[in-house]
N, C-alpha and C positions, 0 to 999 in steps of 0.2 A: 535851723541850718546856719552854719557859719564857715569861716575859713580857718581851719585848725592849724594849717601851716601856710605861711606866706614865704615865697622864695623870691629874692631880688638879685638881679644881675649887678655885680660890682665891676665897673669897667674903668678904662683909662680916659673916657670922655669927661668933659668938664661938668656935665650934669649928673655924674654918678653920685656925688655926695648928697645932693638934693634928693635924688631918687631913693637912696638908702634911708634918709630921714623920713621920707613919705612912707616907705614900706614899714619902718619901725613904728610910725604912728598908727598904721593899719594893724600891726601886731598888738599894739596896746588896745586899740578899739575892739578887736575881735578876740583878744586873749590868745593870740596865736604863737606857735613856735615860729621863729624867724630864721631863715636860712639865707646866708650870703653865698653867692656862687660866681665863679669866673673860670675862664680857660685861656690858654695861650697856645695857639696852634703851632706845632713844630715846623721848621723849614723842611719841605719835602726833599727827598733825594733828587739829584739833578744828573741827567745823563747827556752826553754829547758824543756823536759819532759812535754810538754803541757802547761807550764806556761810562761808568758811573764816576763822575768827577767830584760829586759832593754827596755824601751819604746822609745828609741831614745834620741835626744838632749833635755835637759831641757830648760825652758824658759830663764834661765840665760845663758846657752850655746848658745842659739839662739841669744840673745842680744849681746854676745861677738862676735859671727860670723858676725852679721850685722855690728858691729863697725869695725871689721877687713876689711870687704868688703868696707866699707866707706873709710877707710884709703888707701886701694888700689886704690880707685877712685881718692883720692887726689893726690896720687903718679902719676897716669895716667895724670891728668891735669897738674901736674908739669912738666912732660916730654914734653907734647905738647906745653906748654907755652902760651903766648898771641898770638892769631891768629885772623885774620879778617874773621872768618867763624864760624858756629855753632859747638860746641863740646858738646856731651852728655855722660852721664855715666849711665850704667845699670848693676844691679847685683841682684842676688836672691839666697836664700838658696835652691839650687837644683844643680844637677850635671851639670857641664859646658856645656856638649854636649846638654842637654835638654834646657838649658837657651839660648844657641846660636841658636839652630834650631827653637825654638819658635819665637825668635826675628828676624830671618832671613827675615821675611816679610817686615821689615823696611830697609833692606839693598840692595844695588846693587852689592856689592863686600864684601866678608868676608875674613879677613886676620887672619890666624892661623899659628902655628909653624909646621914645618915638622921635620923629624928625630925622634930620641928617645924622649919620653915624660917622665915627672916625674913619680915616682912609686906611688904617692898619688892618689889613685883611686877616691877620693872624690873631687879632684881639678884639675886633669889633663884632657886634651882633647884628644880624639881618632880622629885623622884627617880623617881617612876613613869614620867614622860614620857621620861626618859633611858633607863631600863631597856627600855622598849618600842620606842624609836626608834633607839637608838645602834647596834644590831647588834653589840655587843661586851659581854663580861661586865662587870658593874658591881659594884664593892665599896662597900657602904653602911657608913659609919663612924658609930657613935653619938657623941653629944656627950661630950667629955672623954676619948675613947680616942685615944692618940697613938702606940701601937705595936701590931703584930700579929705574934705568934710562933705560927704555926698548929700547935701541938703536938696539939691535940685538935679534931677536926672532926666536925660532925654533918651528914650528907647527908639532906636532907628529900626523900624519894623520893615520886614519883607517876608512874605510867606514862604520861608525856606527852612530847611533843617538847621542851618547855621544860626539864623536869627532865633529860632525856638530854643536852641541850645544856649545861646547867649543870655536870653531872658532867665532861664532856670539858673545858669551859673551866676547871674547877678543878684539872685534873691537876697543874699545877706546885705548888699548895698541898698537894694530896693526897700527892705524893711527899715533901714535907717533914714530914708529920704523923707523930707517934708513935702516935696512936690515932685510929681512924676508926669512927664509928657510922653506920649507915644506918637511917633510921626512916620508916615509912609509917603515916599515919593512915587507917584503913579503916572501911567500914561494918560493921554487925553480921554480915552474911553473907560479908564479904570477907576474913576472916583468912587462909584457905588461899591465896587468890590473892596477897594481900599478901606472904606469906612466900615464895612462889615468885618473885615479882618481886624481893624483896630478895636471894634466893639468886643470881639472875641478875646483879644489880648487883655482888655480891661476887665472882662468877666473872669478870665483865668486868674489874673492877679488878685482880684477881689476875693476869690476863694482862698487865697493865701493871706488875707487881711491886709492887702496892699491896695491903696486907692490911686487910680490914674486920674489926675486932675483935669487933663485936657488931651484931646486927640487931634492931630493935625494931618490932613491929607493935602499934599502939595503936588500940583501937576509938574512933571519933570520936563522943563524946557531947557535944561542944561545938565551939568554933572550933578548926580545925586549927592555926592560928598560936599560939594559947594553949598547946596541947599541946607544940608545938615549943619555945616559949620556956621552958616549965616544965622540960622535959628539959635544955635548954641551961643553965639555971641550976643544976639539981641536979647535972649532970655536969661543971660548970665548963668548958663548951665555949669554945673560942677563936674558932671560925668556923662559921657555918651556910651550907651550899650548897643553893640552892633555885632552882627555875624561877620566872621572873617572868611572871605571868599578867595578861592584860588585852586590851582591844580598843577601837577608836575607834567612837563612836556619836554621830552628829550633831555631829562636830567635837570631842567631849569624850572623854577617855580614861576608860574604865571598868576598874577593877582587881578582880582576884580577891581573895577574903577573906584567903588566906594572904599574898599579896603586900602587900596593904594593912596587914595586921597586923604583918608583919615590918618594913616600912618605918617604921611609926609607933612600934613598941614593942620591937623587939629590943634587948636589952642588950649584945649582942655584934655584931661585924662580920658582914655577910651578903654572900655572893657570889651574885648573881642574873643569870640569862640568859634572854632571850626568843627 
């Protein structure tokens, strides 16, 4: 199992170039097709007192937006450079989340930025929306990180569909790792169950010829995301694998505490699946 196609969001944020270099490195590691992708949401029509006073971008504005997206594609290809594998560029005049989620059908792994996003609502990506909508594993890259060598991986386990999906989606990374830790944050009365769960995860991965070196059951006396990040820092983890939790309510995405915490504060890359 591998990632035959890696798709990376190319944005206007300062971390975009580093993210592209990281995705290109993954393409080399897994011999993947690399797809750069972006979008630019059009200004919506505006009506006042029953009259449409702004019909959105003019044809001239659309032409200028298309040309700018093309220049961004050229910049993407310049960062990737000459490589012995397919490289594609995709862009559209639409909001980036919509563009990425539509194109996710062509990808095995989607690479986007984590942490704070640009204020430009027409060109920024909401990481949580991509995780919950894309139907593909999403690799969140913190600012300033331009390479990922997954020698040490932390599996953030919870006995849920999302965590099970994330472990399977992370198998190509897990096969590459030198050390894997599985961790579950449990309630005061849940340690025995947590350790049984972690033992099952270790046995499952062993059948894939992947060894879990240690299992950590931590009583949750605070935010689970904080505990995961603390262990990741202390153990110098390269990658966190976790389920992405959330649901739609009245048209707005509501995220679980771990998902929100890792998106906003993880110092290392996170692979998340919903």
